[in-house]
C-alpha positions as CSV (number, residue, x, y, z in Angstrom):
1,M,10.3,35.6,-10.0
2,E,7.2,33.6,-11.0
3,Q,6.7,30.5,-8.9
4,R,6.6,27.1,-10.7
5,K,4.9,24.0,-9.7
6,Y,6.9,21.2,-8.1
7,T,8.3,18.4,-10.3
8,I,9.6,15.0,-9.4
9,R,13.1,16.5,-9.1
10,D,12.1,18.8,-6.3
11,A,12.4,17.9,-2.6
12,H,9.0,19.4,-2.0
13,F,7.4,17.0,-4.5
14,W,8.6,14.1,-2.4
15,K,7.5,15.8,0.9
16,I,4.0,16.3,-0.5
17,S,3.9,12.8,-2.0
18,W,5.1,11.0,1.1
19,G,3.1,13.3,3.5
20,L,-0.2,12.6,1.7
21,A,0.7,8.9,1.3
22,L,1.2,8.6,5.1
23,A,-2.0,10.6,5.8
24,S,-3.9,8.4,3.4
25,F,-2.5,5.2,4.9
26,F,-3.7,6.2,8.4
27,I,-7.1,7.5,7.3
28,F,-8.0,4.3,5.4
29,A,-6.6,2.2,8.3
30,C,-9.0,4.1,10.6
31,M,-11.9,3.6,8.2
32,Y,-11.7,-0.2,7.9
33,A,-10.2,-1.0,11.4
34,V,-13.5,-2.2,12.9
35,Q,-14.4,-4.6,10.0
36,P,-12.7,-7.7,11.6
37,L,-14.0,-6.7,15.1
38,L,-17.7,-7.0,14.3
39,P,-17.9,-10.5,15.8
40,V,-16.2,-9.2,18.9
41,F,-18.8,-6.5,19.4
42,V,-21.6,-9.1,19.0
43,E,-20.0,-11.1,21.8
44,E,-18.9,-8.3,24.1
45,F,-22.0,-6.0,23.9
46,G,-24.7,-8.6,23.2
47,V,-25.9,-6.9,20.0
48,S,-27.1,-8.6,16.8
49,V,-24.9,-9.1,13.7
50,S,-26.8,-6.3,11.9
51,A,-26.4,-3.9,14.8
52,S,-22.6,-4.6,15.1
53,S,-22.2,-3.7,11.4
54,L,-23.3,-0.1,12.3
55,A,-19.8,0.5,13.8
56,F,-18.6,0.2,10.2
57,S,-21.5,1.5,8.0
58,L,-22.3,4.6,10.1
59,T,-18.6,5.6,9.8
60,I,-19.0,5.5,6.0
61,I,-22.3,7.5,6.2
62,G,-20.4,10.2,8.2
63,L,-17.7,10.1,5.5
64,I,-20.2,10.6,2.7
65,I,-21.7,13.7,4.5
66,G,-18.2,14.9,5.2
67,L,-17.1,14.6,1.5
68,I,-19.8,17.0,0.5
69,V,-19.6,19.5,3.3
70,L,-15.8,19.5,3.7
71,G,-15.2,19.5,-0.1
72,F,-17.3,22.7,-0.2
73,Y,-15.2,24.4,2.5
74,S,-11.9,23.1,1.2
75,D,-12.6,25.0,-2.0
76,R,-13.0,28.2,0.0
77,I,-10.7,28.0,3.0
78,G,-7.7,25.9,1.8
79,R,-6.3,22.4,1.5
80,T,-3.7,21.6,4.1
81,I,-5.8,22.8,7.0
82,F,-8.4,20.1,6.2
83,I,-5.8,17.4,5.8
84,K,-4.4,18.2,9.2
85,L,-7.8,18.6,10.9
86,S,-8.9,15.3,9.3
87,L,-6.0,13.5,11.1
88,I,-6.7,15.2,14.4
89,G,-10.4,14.4,14.1
90,S,-9.6,10.7,13.3
91,I,-7.2,10.3,16.3
92,I,-9.4,11.7,19.1
93,P,-12.2,9.0,18.8
94,F,-9.5,6.3,19.1
95,L,-8.5,7.8,22.5
96,V,-12.1,8.1,23.7
97,I,-13.8,4.9,22.5
98,P,-11.8,2.5,24.7
99,M,-13.2,4.3,27.7
100,V,-16.9,3.9,26.6
101,D,-19.0,0.9,27.7
102,S,-22.0,1.6,25.5
103,F,-22.0,0.1,22.0
104,Y,-24.3,2.8,20.6
105,V,-22.1,5.6,22.0
106,I,-19.2,3.9,20.1
107,V,-21.4,3.9,16.9
108,V,-22.0,7.7,17.4
109,L,-18.3,8.3,17.9
110,R,-17.5,6.3,14.8
111,F,-20.0,8.4,12.8
112,I,-18.2,11.6,14.0
113,Q,-14.9,10.0,13.1
114,G,-16.2,9.2,9.6
115,F,-17.1,12.8,9.1
116,A,-13.5,13.8,10.1
117,L,-12.0,11.2,7.9
118,A,-13.5,12.9,4.8
119,G,-11.2,15.9,5.2
120,L,-8.3,14.1,3.5
121,P,-10.1,12.8,0.4
122,A,-12.0,16.1,0.1
123,A,-8.8,18.1,-0.2
124,S,-5.8,15.9,-1.1
125,I,-6.4,15.3,-4.9
126,A,-7.1,19.1,-5.4
127,Y,-4.0,19.9,-3.4
128,L,-1.8,17.6,-5.5
129,N,-3.1,19.0,-8.8
130,E,-2.6,22.6,-7.6
131,E,0.9,22.2,-6.3
132,I,2.5,19.6,-8.6
133,D,3.4,19.9,-12.2
134,S,1.0,18.0,-14.6
135,R,3.9,15.8,-15.9
136,S,4.7,14.6,-12.3
137,V,1.3,14.6,-10.6
138,G,0.6,11.0,-11.9
139,V,3.4,9.6,-9.7
140,A,2.2,11.4,-6.6
141,T,-1.5,10.4,-7.2
142,G,-0.5,6.8,-7.8
143,L,1.4,6.7,-4.5
144,Y,-1.6,8.3,-2.7
145,I,-4.1,5.7,-4.1
146,S,-1.8,2.8,-3.4
147,S,-1.6,4.0,0.2
148,N,-5.4,3.9,0.4
149,A,-5.4,0.1,-0.3
150,L,-2.4,-0.5,1.9
151,G,-3.9,1.5,4.8
152,G,-7.2,-0.4,4.6
153,M,-5.4,-3.7,4.5
154,V,-3.0,-3.0,7.4
155,G,-5.8,-1.4,9.5
156,R,-7.8,-4.6,9.4
157,V,-4.8,-7.0,10.0
158,L,-3.4,-4.9,12.8
159,T,-6.6,-4.6,14.8
160,G,-7.4,-8.3,14.3
161,Y,-3.9,-9.3,15.5
162,I,-3.8,-7.0,18.5
163,T,-7.4,-7.8,19.6
164,D,-6.6,-11.5,19.5
165,H,-3.5,-11.0,21.7
166,F,-4.7,-8.2,24.0
167,S,-8.1,-6.4,23.4
168,W,-9.9,-4.2,20.8
169,Q,-9.3,-1.3,23.2
170,V,-5.6,-1.7,23.0
171,A,-5.9,-2.0,19.2
172,F,-7.6,1.4,19.1
173,L,-5.0,3.0,21.4
174,V,-2.2,1.7,19.2
175,L,-4.0,3.3,16.1
176,A,-4.1,6.6,18.0
177,V,-0.4,6.5,18.7
178,V,0.3,5.7,15.0
179,G,-2.0,8.6,14.1
180,L,0.0,11.0,16.3
181,L,3.2,9.9,14.6
182,V,1.6,10.4,11.2
183,L,0.2,13.8,12.2
184,A,3.7,15.0,13.4
185,S,5.2,13.8,10.1
186,V,2.5,15.6,8.0
187,Y,3.0,18.8,9.9
188,L,6.7,18.7,9.1
189,M,6.4,17.5,5.5
190,L,3.5,19.4,3.9
191,P,4.4,22.8,2.5
192,K,1.9,25.6,2.4
193,S,-0.4,25.9,-0.6
194,R,1.0,28.3,-3.2
195,F,-1.5,28.0,-6.0
196,F,-4.7,27.7,-4.0
197,H,-7.4,30.2,-5.1
198,S,-10.5,30.5,-3.0
199,S,-13.7,29.7,-4.9
200,D,-16.3,32.5,-5.0
201,L,-19.1,30.2,-6.0
202,T,-22.1,30.0,-3.7
203,F,-23.2,26.7,-2.1
204,R,-26.2,26.8,-4.5
205,K,-23.9,26.9,-7.5
206,D,-22.0,23.9,-6.2
207,I,-25.2,22.0,-5.8
208,E,-26.3,22.9,-9.3
209,G,-23.0,21.5,-10.5
210,F,-23.8,18.2,-8.7
211,L,-27.3,18.1,-10.0
212,F,-26.1,18.7,-13.6
213,H,-24.8,15.2,-13.7
214,F,-28.1,13.6,-13.0
215,K,-29.2,14.6,-16.5
216,N,-26.4,12.4,-17.9
217,S,-27.8,8.9,-18.1
218,A,-24.5,7.3,-19.1
219,L,-22.8,8.9,-16.1
220,L,-25.6,7.7,-13.8
221,L,-25.0,4.1,-14.9
222,V,-21.3,4.5,-14.1
223,F,-22.2,5.9,-10.6
224,G,-24.6,2.9,-10.2
225,L,-21.8,0.5,-11.1
226,G,-19.6,2.1,-8.4
227,I,-22.3,1.5,-5.8
228,V,-22.9,-2.1,-7.0
229,L,-19.2,-3.1,-7.1
230,Q,-18.6,-1.8,-3.5
231,F,-21.9,-3.2,-2.2
232,A,-20.9,-6.7,-3.4
233,F,-17.3,-6.5,-2.4
234,T,-17.8,-4.9,1.0
235,G,-20.7,-7.1,1.8
236,M,-18.6,-10.2,1.3
237,W,-15.8,-9.0,3.5
238,T,-18.1,-7.7,6.2
239,Y,-19.7,-11.1,6.9
240,L,-16.6,-13.2,6.2
241,P,-15.3,-13.0,9.8
242,F,-18.6,-14.4,11.1
243,H,-18.4,-17.2,8.6
244,L,-14.8,-18.1,9.4
245,Q,-15.4,-18.0,13.1
246,G,-18.1,-20.7,12.8
247,D,-18.0,-24.3,11.8
248,P,-16.2,-26.0,10.2
249,F,-13.4,-23.4,10.4
250,S,-13.5,-22.0,14.0
251,L,-10.6,-19.6,13.1
252,S,-9.2,-17.1,15.6
253,L,-9.6,-13.4,15.0
254,Q,-5.8,-13.2,14.3
255,T,-6.0,-15.8,11.6
256,I,-9.1,-14.2,10.1
257,S,-7.3,-10.9,10.0
258,Y,-4.6,-12.4,7.8
259,T,-7.1,-13.0,5.0
260,F,-7.1,-9.2,4.4
261,F,-3.7,-9.5,2.9
262,A,-5.6,-10.5,-0.2
263,Y,-6.0,-6.8,-0.7
264,G,-2.4,-6.7,-1.9
265,L,-3.8,-8.0,-5.2
266,G,-5.5,-4.6,-5.5
267,V,-2.1,-2.8,-5.8
268,I,-1.3,-5.1,-8.7
269,G,-4.8,-5.0,-10.3
270,S,-5.2,-1.3,-10.7
271,P,-2.1,-0.5,-12.8
272,L,-2.5,-3.8,-14.8
273,A,-6.1,-2.8,-15.6
274,G,-5.0,0.6,-17.0
275,W,-2.4,-1.1,-19.2
276,F,-4.8,-3.8,-20.5
277,A,-7.5,-1.2,-21.1
278,G,-5.2,0.8,-23.3
279,K,-4.7,-2.3,-25.5
280,F,-8.1,-3.9,-25.5
281,G,-10.5,-1.2,-24.5
282,L,-11.8,0.0,-21.1
283,R,-15.3,-1.5,-21.2
284,N,-14.0,-5.0,-22.3
285,I,-11.4,-5.1,-19.4
286,R,-13.9,-3.8,-16.9
287,V,-16.4,-6.6,-17.8
288,I,-13.5,-9.1,-17.4
289,G,-12.8,-7.5,-14.0
290,V,-16.4,-7.9,-12.9
291,I,-16.5,-11.6,-14.1
292,I,-13.2,-12.2,-12.1
293,L,-14.8,-10.6,-9.0
294,T,-17.9,-12.8,-9.3
295,I,-15.7,-16.0,-9.8
296,G,-13.7,-15.0,-6.7
297,I,-16.7,-14.4,-4.5
298,L,-18.4,-17.7,-5.6
299,L,-15.2,-19.6,-4.8
300,T,-15.7,-18.7,-1.1
301,L,-18.6,-21.1,-1.0
302,S,-16.0,-23.9,-0.7
303,T,-15.5,-25.8,2.6
304,S,-11.7,-25.7,1.8
305,L,-9.9,-22.8,3.5
306,V,-7.3,-22.8,0.7
307,V,-9.9,-22.4,-1.9
308,I,-11.6,-19.6,0.1
309,I,-8.3,-17.7,0.3
310,I,-7.7,-18.2,-3.5
311,G,-11.3,-16.9,-3.9
312,L,-10.6,-13.8,-1.8
313,C,-7.4,-13.1,-3.8
314,V,-9.2,-13.5,-7.1
315,S,-12.1,-11.3,-6.0
316,C,-9.7,-8.5,-4.9
317,L,-8.0,-8.7,-8.3
318,G,-11.3,-8.4,-10.1
319,F,-12.7,-5.7,-7.9
320,F,-9.7,-3.4,-8.1
321,T,-9.6,-3.9,-11.9
322,A,-13.2,-3.0,-12.4
323,H,-13.2,-0.2,-9.8
324,S,-10.1,1.6,-11.2
325,L,-11.5,1.5,-14.7
326,T,-14.9,2.7,-13.5
327,T,-13.1,5.7,-11.9
328,T,-11.4,6.5,-15.2
329,N,-14.7,6.2,-17.0
330,V,-16.2,9.0,-14.8
331,G,-13.8,11.5,-16.4
332,E,-14.7,10.3,-19.9
333,Q,-18.5,10.4,-19.4
334,A,-18.6,13.8,-17.6
335,T,-18.9,16.5,-20.3
336,H,-18.7,19.4,-17.8
337,H,-18.0,19.9,-14.0
338,K,-15.5,17.0,-14.0
339,G,-14.5,17.8,-10.4
340,S,-18.0,17.5,-9.0
341,A,-18.5,14.3,-11.1
342,A,-15.5,12.8,-9.4
343,S,-16.8,13.8,-6.0
344,L,-20.2,12.3,-6.8
345,Y,-18.5,9.0,-7.8
346,L,-16.7,9.0,-4.5
347,V,-20.1,9.5,-2.8
348,A,-21.6,6.7,-4.8
349,Y,-18.6,4.5,-4.0
350,Y,-19.0,5.0,-0.3
351,I,-22.8,4.5,-0.4
352,G,-21.9,1.1,-1.7
353,V,-19.5,0.6,1.2
354,A,-22.2,1.6,3.7
355,L,-24.8,-0.7,2.1
356,G,-22.3,-3.6,2.1
357,G,-21.7,-2.9,5.8
358,S,-25.3,-3.1,7.1
359,A,-27.9,-3.7,4.4
360,L,-27.1,-7.4,4.1
361,G,-27.7,-8.1,7.8
362,P,-31.2,-9.5,7.3
363,L,-29.9,-11.8,4.5
364,W,-27.2,-13.1,6.8
365,D,-29.8,-13.9,9.5
366,V,-32.1,-15.7,7.0
367,A,-29.7,-17.4,4.5
368,G,-26.2,-17.2,6.2
369,W,-23.0,-17.3,4.2
370,I,-24.6,-19.0,1.1
371,G,-27.1,-16.2,0.8
372,I,-24.4,-13.5,1.1
373,V,-22.2,-15.1,-1.5
374,L,-24.9,-15.8,-4.0
375,F,-26.3,-12.3,-3.7
376,T,-22.9,-10.4,-3.8
377,G,-21.6,-12.7,-6.5
378,I,-24.5,-12.4,-8.9
379,L,-25.3,-8.7,-8.4
380,P,-22.3,-7.2,-10.3
381,V,-22.7,-9.5,-13.3
382,T,-26.4,-8.8,-13.5
383,Y,-25.8,-5.0,-13.4
384,V,-23.2,-5.2,-16.2
385,I,-25.6,-7.3,-18.3
386,F,-28.3,-4.6,-17.7
387,I,-25.9,-1.8,-18.8
388,R,-24.7,-3.6,-21.9
389,S,-28.2,-4.6,-23.0
390,G,-29.3,-1.0,-22.5
391,N,-26.4,0.2,-24.6
392,K,-27.3,-2.2,-27.4
393,R,-30.9,-1.1,-27.5
394,K,-29.7,2.5,-27.9
395,E,-27.4,1.5,-30.7
396,T,-30.1,-0.5,-32.6
397,P,-31.9,1.7,-35.2
398,H,-35.6,1.8,-34.9
């Protein structure tokens, strides 16, 4: 009897969906866990603000390298093995780092952890599309993506809360325990691949597929927007804890970590963006998303904590609206090799995260929070104006 793909009525559909959702939740919690801890590293290890941000940005660089390398091997060896290895490779550094007294060894371990983190995003979407029926895969994918945002939010809040009450070492050990529980659940839940077919393409052919997209100027502009959106958004969030710890706020790490609950607006923003885009057009709603992001970032210039929190919520709504529609736009602009186009967008997206993590350090040293906010607030709008003016010039007959 011929095997059929799982539908929403099958128990295995829910095992796959919840298994990957749990794995995604943990992986993204790991990725962003250090973001609220950067001021702690400055104080404890005596490093600069720019140097402390390497604990975050080098993790992302490891992830970018991992996405390319592990994506290549996932197409040849299988999906579930990389999902499980990704979890194992993410847990081990959380057990080792608390025993390390050198900040730069911690940074190296975070880089290795970042490479391991990539196993999940490199394999999970392909696994979902291979094993789940096309009419049901949207539900599973939506659950997976929502878990990304939820994991990132909880990872930041949890580490901030535990560090304030105990220490960052305890926070990492707690994450390791959570990871072990998730790993056990994933081992029990995820069924073996039934429709995986090993790719016989050479590494050179894969690279050619990637390079093909660099000839598509419209797609390059979309990749650029992915970098700019994340650069601005991550940059604001990376330096926010330093701002809120100083005068006139003098907030504790626990209180600062609560601001990351603003990410909950992302869970609302993404589906709303898709609905509005269907009615009013993708590009129009994406521009509105970018404008909302900019307004939210600029609101954080206020000396009122209430206004800052409103600004953070508004910026999250705007960012996730613009980002989700930019992701959709990649599939529309890629004429061939859509899989490698999606992978390249992920790489561009995380380049933006890495830049937002460390590249703004000198600006913080020179201009402080005002400099960070003005740069990250104005950059996305400027880029969108650049894209739209370029498109109008193409449309104008000569």
